[in-house]
Each structure stands twice: as structure tokens, then as C-alpha cells.
C-alpha positions as CSV (number, residue, x, y, z in Angstrom):
1,X,23.3,2.9,-10.9
2,X,23.3,1.9,-7.5
3,X,26.7,0.3,-5.9
4,X,26.6,-1.6,-2.6
5,X,29.2,-2.3,-0.3
6,X,28.7,-6.0,-0.3
7,X,27.1,-5.4,3.1
8,X,23.1,-3.7,1.7
9,X,24.0,-0.7,2.1
10,X,25.1,1.8,-1.0
11,X,28.1,4.0,-1.0
12,X,27.3,7.7,-0.1
13,X,29.5,8.8,-2.8
14,X,26.5,6.9,-5.1
15,X,23.7,9.4,-6.4
16,X,21.2,7.6,-8.7
17,X,20.8,9.7,-11.4
18,X,17.2,11.0,-11.7
19,X,16.6,10.2,-14.9
20,X,16.8,6.6,-13.9
21,X,14.8,7.2,-10.7
22,X,11.9,8.4,-12.6
23,X,12.1,5.1,-15.2
24,X,11.3,3.3,-12.3
25,X,9.2,5.2,-10.4
26,X,7.1,5.4,-13.4
27,X,7.4,1.0,-14.2
28,X,6.9,0.8,-10.1
29,X,3.7,2.8,-11.0
30,X,2.6,1.3,-13.6
31,X,3.3,-2.0,-12.9
32,X,1.6,-1.9,-9.3
33,X,-1.2,0.3,-9.7
34,X,-3.6,-2.2,-8.6
35,X,-1.9,-2.7,-5.5
36,X,-1.5,1.3,-5.2
37,X,-4.9,1.6,-5.7
38,X,-6.2,-0.8,-3.2
39,X,-3.9,0.4,-0.3
40,X,-4.6,4.0,-1.4
41,X,-8.7,3.2,-1.2
42,X,-7.8,1.1,2.5
43,X,-7.2,4.0,4.5
44,X,-8.5,7.1,3.0
45,X,-12.5,7.1,2.8
46,X,-13.4,10.0,0.1
47,X,-11.5,10.7,-3.5
48,X,-10.2,14.0,-2.4
49,X,-8.5,12.1,0.3
50,X,-7.2,9.2,-1.5
51,X,-5.6,12.0,-4.6
52,X,-3.5,12.9,-1.2
53,X,-3.0,10.0,0.4
54,X,-1.8,8.8,-3.2
55,X,0.6,12.0,-3.9
56,X,1.7,10.8,-0.7
57,X,2.6,7.2,-1.8
58,X,4.2,8.6,-4.8
59,X,6.3,10.9,-3.0
60,X,8.2,8.4,-0.3
61,X,7.7,5.7,-2.8
62,X,10.2,8.6,-4.8
63,X,12.7,8.5,-2.1
64,X,12.5,5.8,-1.4
65,X,13.9,4.2,-4.4
66,X,17.2,5.1,-3.9
67,X,17.8,2.7,-1.0
68,X,15.8,-0.1,-2.5
69,X,18.2,-3.2,-2.5
70,X,16.3,-5.9,-3.6
71,X,16.6,-8.0,-1.1
72,X,12.7,-8.4,-1.5
73,X,10.2,-8.6,-4.8
74,X,9.0,-5.4,-6.1
75,X,5.9,-5.4,-4.8
76,X,6.6,-6.1,-1.5
77,X,8.7,-3.3,-1.0
78,X,5.9,-0.9,-2.3
79,X,3.4,-2.5,-0.2
80,X,5.5,-1.4,2.8
81,X,6.7,2.1,1.5
82,X,2.5,2.5,0.9
83,X,1.1,0.5,4.4
84,X,3.7,2.7,6.9
85,X,2.7,5.7,4.2
86,X,-1.0,4.9,4.5
87,X,-0.6,4.3,8.0
88,X,1.0,7.8,9.3
89,X,-1.1,9.5,6.6
90,X,-4.1,8.3,8.6
91,X,-1.8,9.1,12.5
92,X,-1.9,12.4,11.0
93,X,-5.6,12.8,9.8
94,X,-4.0,14.9,6.6
95,X,-1.9,17.4,8.4
96,X,0.8,17.5,6.4
97,X,2.0,20.3,4.1
98,X,1.5,19.7,0.5
99,X,5.3,20.4,-0.8
100,X,5.3,18.6,-3.8
101,X,2.9,17.1,-6.3
102,X,4.2,14.3,-8.5
103,X,3.7,14.7,-12.1
104,X,0.2,15.4,-13.5
105,X,0.6,11.8,-15.4
106,X,0.3,9.7,-13.3
107,X,-2.8,11.4,-11.2
108,X,-5.0,9.4,-13.6
109,X,-3.7,6.0,-12.3
110,X,-5.3,5.9,-9.3
111,X,-9.2,6.8,-11.0
112,X,-10.6,3.3,-11.8
113,X,-13.6,3.7,-13.3
114,X,-15.0,0.5,-13.4
115,X,-18.1,-0.3,-15.8
116,X,-20.3,-1.7,-12.4
117,X,-20.2,-1.4,-8.7
118,X,-19.6,-4.5,-7.5
119,X,-21.6,-4.4,-3.8
120,X,-19.7,-7.0,-2.5
121,X,-16.4,-5.2,-3.1
122,X,-18.0,-2.0,-1.7
123,X,-18.8,-4.0,1.9
124,X,-15.5,-5.5,1.7
125,X,-13.6,-1.9,2.1
126,X,-15.9,-0.5,4.0
127,X,-15.0,-3.8,6.0
128,X,-11.8,-2.8,5.9
129,X,-11.3,0.6,6.6
130,X,-13.2,-0.4,10.4
131,X,-10.3,-2.4,10.8
132,X,-7.3,-1.1,12.8
133,X,-4.3,0.2,10.9
134,X,-2.1,-2.4,10.7
135,X,-5.1,-5.4,10.0
136,X,-5.9,-3.2,7.0
137,X,-2.4,-3.8,5.6
138,X,-2.2,-7.8,6.6
139,X,-6.2,-8.0,4.9
140,X,-5.1,-6.4,1.8
141,X,-1.8,-8.3,2.0
142,X,-3.6,-11.3,2.3
143,X,-6.1,-10.3,-0.3
144,X,-3.5,-10.6,-3.1
145,X,-2.1,-13.7,-2.2
146,X,1.1,-12.8,-0.6
147,X,2.3,-15.3,1.4
148,X,2.8,-15.6,5.2
149,X,6.6,-14.6,5.1
150,X,6.6,-11.6,2.6
151,X,3.7,-10.1,5.1
152,X,5.6,-10.4,7.9
153,X,9.0,-9.0,6.2
154,X,6.7,-6.1,4.5
155,X,5.0,-5.2,7.8
156,X,8.0,-6.0,9.7
157,X,6.7,-9.1,12.3
158,X,6.4,-12.9,13.2
159,X,5.6,-15.2,10.5
160,X,3.6,-16.5,13.9
161,X,1.9,-13.4,14.4
162,X,0.6,-12.8,10.0
163,X,-1.4,-16.1,10.8
164,X,-3.1,-15.4,14.0
165,X,-3.9,-11.8,13.1
166,X,-4.9,-13.5,10.2
167,X,-7.0,-16.5,11.2
168,X,-8.6,-13.2,13.6
169,X,-9.1,-11.4,10.7
170,X,-11.2,-13.9,8.7
171,X,-13.3,-14.8,11.1
172,X,-14.5,-11.1,11.8
173,X,-15.1,-10.7,8.2
174,X,-17.1,-13.6,8.2
175,X,-19.3,-13.0,11.4
176,X,-19.6,-9.6,10.0
177,X,-21.1,-10.6,6.7
178,X,-22.9,-13.1,8.6
179,X,-24.5,-9.3,10.2
180,X,-25.2,-8.4,6.4
181,X,-27.0,-10.9,4.6
182,X,-29.6,-11.2,8.0
183,X,-29.6,-7.4,8.1
184,X,-30.8,-8.2,4.4
185,X,-33.6,-10.7,5.0
């Protein structure tokens, strides 16, 4: 499949077979469905936008497979691709032309039908959507329990900055929760 030149780069003459690439994508989508759902939900508000963003993420994951070298965990790689895709998608405000559609067999991955909606989860996603783009990513990774080193690697920032930003995010969320509880009284 992939050959390495010893310097972390693939030789130009090596092309991944489409069937192998498809198999990897299917595994990634199935194994990391929850991660993808969270990232897409953090960047897109309504269902139509989520579908559009999910399609873009799948396309970018497909394109990224040949360049994945295994230097990081697959989940970190998927986070990185999905988050940067979400940021770019948000900045362009869906002005991308839909040129490639993922297979319809994957479209059901995005739709989660919880038996009952938890108002606390809904509130948290509302707060996440109010955050700056990078802070959304940090929050999702924090909620998934990723260590600061992995978060820093995925976002291309220092571990120290991750710690500072997460401290501020926690304080902001705590303040928002107190305000919400006061409003409910």
C-alpha cells in the first residue's frame, strides 16, 4: 500500500489502490462516527448544513488517506482533518460548490436519533457554537479527553497555549451555566 522513503514522505510513484483507500475510509467512518458527529455539530447549526459539512469532511478524509503516515493516532488525524474542514467551511459560509458526493451508504452515519434529547447536551452545543472557531475544536477535544499534547499536535499550537485556552473556556462555560441557572429560576 504505502511506502515510506524514510523521511516520512511517500514516494511519488506509489499510488494507493482505490479499494484499499475505500476500505480505510469505511473503517475510519465507522470507528469514529461519534467524533465526526460532534465536530460537524459544533460547526453547523441546522441539519442541512450538517449534511453539507459532513460530505465535505468525508471528501477531505478520503483525500487525506494517502498522506496519513501514522505519526499520530488515527483519531487525532481525523480530528485535525474534520476541524480544519469545519473551520474552512464556516469561514466560506457554505459557498463551496458541491462537486463530489460521498456514497449514500455513509449518509446515515451523520444522523443520530437519540431516544430522548438531553437538554444539557443541547445547551452545551449551543454554547460551543457561540465560541471562536479554534475554541470549538479545543472544547470538543477536551470533552473527548484528549491529552494536551494530542490537542496541540492536531491544531498546530503549543501545549501551553492549549492549557491556557482550555482554562479560559472552562471558566466561560461555568459562567454561562451560572447565568442559565439564574435565568431558569
